[in-house]
N, C-alpha and C positions, 0 to 999 in steps of 0.2 A: 514552623510551617510558613511564616511570612518570608523567611530567607529563601526557602525552597521555591515559593511562588515567584520571587524576584529572579532567581537563577533560571527557572524554566521559561520566564516571560521575556527576558531581555532580547533574545534573538527574534522573537515574534513581534513584540511591541515596537521595535524599530521599524517594522514593516506594516504595522496595523492600519495606518491611514491608507497606505497603498492597497492593502488587501480589501478594505471596505470599498474603495473606489473600484477595484477589479470586480467585486461581487455585483455592484450596480451596473458596470459596463457589460459584464457577461450576461446579466439578466436580459439585456437588450436583444440577445439572440433567441429569446424564448419563442417569439412569433414564428421563427423559422424551423422550429423543432421537427425532426423526423424520427426521434428516438422511439423505438418500438419494442415493447416487451414481448419476448417470444415465449418464454416458459418460466415458471417458478423453479427455483433451484434451492435445494436444501443447504443449510449453513455448513453441514459437514463436507459438502462438495466444494464450497468456496474455501474452507479451511485447508482442504487437501491440495487445491490448486495453489493457494498462497504458500503452503509449506513446500510444495514441489519447486517453486521458484526461489526459495530461500535455502534449500537444504545443502547447497554447496558452501554456505558460510561457515566460518571457523567455529562458531558456537556448537555446530553439530558434528564436529570431528569425532568425538567420542561415541556418537550414536549412529554414525553413517553405516558402518558394517552391519550392525544389528537390525536397523530399521529401514534399509534401502528398499526392500521389497514392499513393506507397508506403505512407504511414501510413493513409490513408483507405480504400484498396482493396488490401489485402495479397494477394499471390500466394504461398501457402505452399509451392508446388512449386518456387519459385525460391530456391535456397539463398543466392544473393548478397543478395536482398532480406531474407531472414531474418537474415543477418549484419549488414546495415546497420541494421535495426530494433533489434537487440540493442545495437549500438554507440550508437545514438541514445538508447535508454533508459538505458544505462549513463552517458551524459553527465550525466544528472540523478539517476538512481537506482541507480548502480552499487554504492555502498556498502550500500544496502539489499538489493539482489538477491544480492550476494555472501554475505550472511549466511545465506541459506536453505540447508538441508542439500542435499548433492548427490543424495541419494536421494529428493528430493521428487517425488511423483507428483501430477499435476494432473487434477482431475475437475470436470466440470460437475455441480452438486448442486442438489437441491431442499430447501428448508427448511420448517419449521413454526414457529409462534410460539415454541415452546420453544427453538429454536436462536437466535432473535433475543434471547431473554432471557439467554443465556450468551455473547453476542457482545460483544467488547471493542473499543473504539476504539484507534487507534495510540498507544502511550505515548511521544509525542514532541511537541515544539513547543507550540502552543496547547492541545493536548489534555491536557498536564500540568496546566494551570490548571483545567480543567473536568472532567477525568476522575477525579481522586482522590475517594474513597479506593480505588475498585475498577475504574475504567475501563469498567464495563459500559455498553453503548450506551444502554439505556433510562434509566438514572439520569443519565448524562451529558446526554442530551437534556432531561431534566427540569430540570437545573441551568441549562442554556442557556435553556430556556423561561422560567424565573424571571427571568433577566437581560433577556430580551426584554420581558417584562411590566413590568419596572422602567425601561424606556426607556433601557437602557444605550447609551452612545456608543462602546463598544468596537467597533473595526472588524471583528474576528473574529465578534462576535455579529451585527453588521449584515449581514455577508456571509451568514451562515446564515439570518437572517430573510428576506433577499431570495431566497435559493435555495429556501427552503421555499415561498414564494409562487409562484415560477416553476414549481416541480415540480407544483403543483396544476393548472397549465394545460398541462403538458408530460408526455405519457405515453410518451416515448421509452424504449425497453427497453435501457438501457445495462448494462455489466458491472461487477460489484464483485468484487474479488479478496481472498480470505481465506486464512488458514493455520491449520492445527491438527495435532494428533497423530493422532487417529482420530475416529470418528463420535461418541464420547461425551465428548470433552475440549473445553475452552473454545476459542472461535474468535476470532481477531484479524483485524481489517480492515487490510490493508496498502494498498489503493487503493480509494477510494470513501467515506472517512470523512465528508466534507462532505455527500455525497448521502444516505448512510444516516442521518445525524443530521437533515438537513432533512426526509427522508421520515418519520422518527419524530416530528418536530414536527407534521407535517401529518396523517398518517393512520397511526399506529403499528400498527394492526391489519392493514394491508396490506403492511407492509415485507417480509415473508417471500416475497411474490410480486411485488414491485415491480421487481426487477432480475434480470438473469442472473447467477448466482453461480458463480464459478470458484474452487475451493478446492485448495490445496496440502497434501497429507498426507505426513507423515514421522514415523517412530518417534523420530527425533532432533530434532524441532522444538523441544524444550525447550532445546536447545543454542544456539538463535537468540535474540539479545537483543531482537528485536522481539516475540517470543512470550513469553519468560520472562527477566526482567532480574535478573541476579545478578553477582557478581564474575567468575565464570568466563566468562560470555557477554560481559561488557563487555571483558574482557581479550582475548578472541578478536576482538571488534569493533575494539579499538584496534590490534591487529597488522594486521588487514585494511585499516584506514584508512591506516596507514603505507604498506603495499604499494600501495594504490590511488594515493596521491599520488606515490609514487616511481617507479611503473612503469606501472600499468594506465591511468591517465588519458591518458598520451601514446599508448599503444597504441590506445585508443579513438579519439582524434583522428586517428591515422593510418589506421584502418579507414574512418572516415567520408570522409576525403580520398580514399582509394583508391577508394571507391565512386563518388564524384563523377567521378574521373578515368576510370573504366571507362565511365561513362555518357555523358560529354560530350567526352572527349579533352583536357579542361583541368582541372588540379587547382584545387580551391577549398579552401584551407587552413582547417582547423577552428580557431576561436578558442580559445585556452586558457581554462580555467575560472578564475574569480576565486578 
């Protein structure tokens, strides 16, 4: 367990001091808040939107033909569908979703440019390279813009360059998923980081109304490592990761297989994750 904690902690702890500084700096935007809750949103709706944005990924290749309709046209009155969508999302993002506090309430929200200023990209993977020292969306986008102008051959930069160009031609109103503590605290993007950054590269003044924003609020959100990274949140993540691989990954595969059996009468075994 200690070795696992060390492994999952290293990328984060290298940035922990900067992350703490960014939290304090971003809280300075609180007095300017214009974040407005529009309506409560059921967790099943948020899961469906998250899955819709992830369903092109390779982990879903074996499920795409069978479940495209379920993902593209969700029926939230059908509890079996809701269970299947959650199981599918957990196949790729189970460790992420399990870190969110149990008392998280989901709301559709309206933003102003002030909220975009205190919005942070997801502190993981490629974003660790371009998000430091504060992970604020605007500053991250400017660092990436500088790399684009320098004709970087980095595949991550090239992807964002292409996406920014595509978004100038595409006005599709997709959803971005956020988490925070309350209306005045920093906001972290957990789904939609590429789209938000690409939009900031193209028309930063329009980002606050470019997407549909779904935001999870919890007074305990600082206990989530995706929102605030410290030793205690990373320890919690390490324990949950062990539980995920020892127990919940198999349970998820069983739920997906059961869903196929109910629908077709023939089981389609879920492939184990790598």
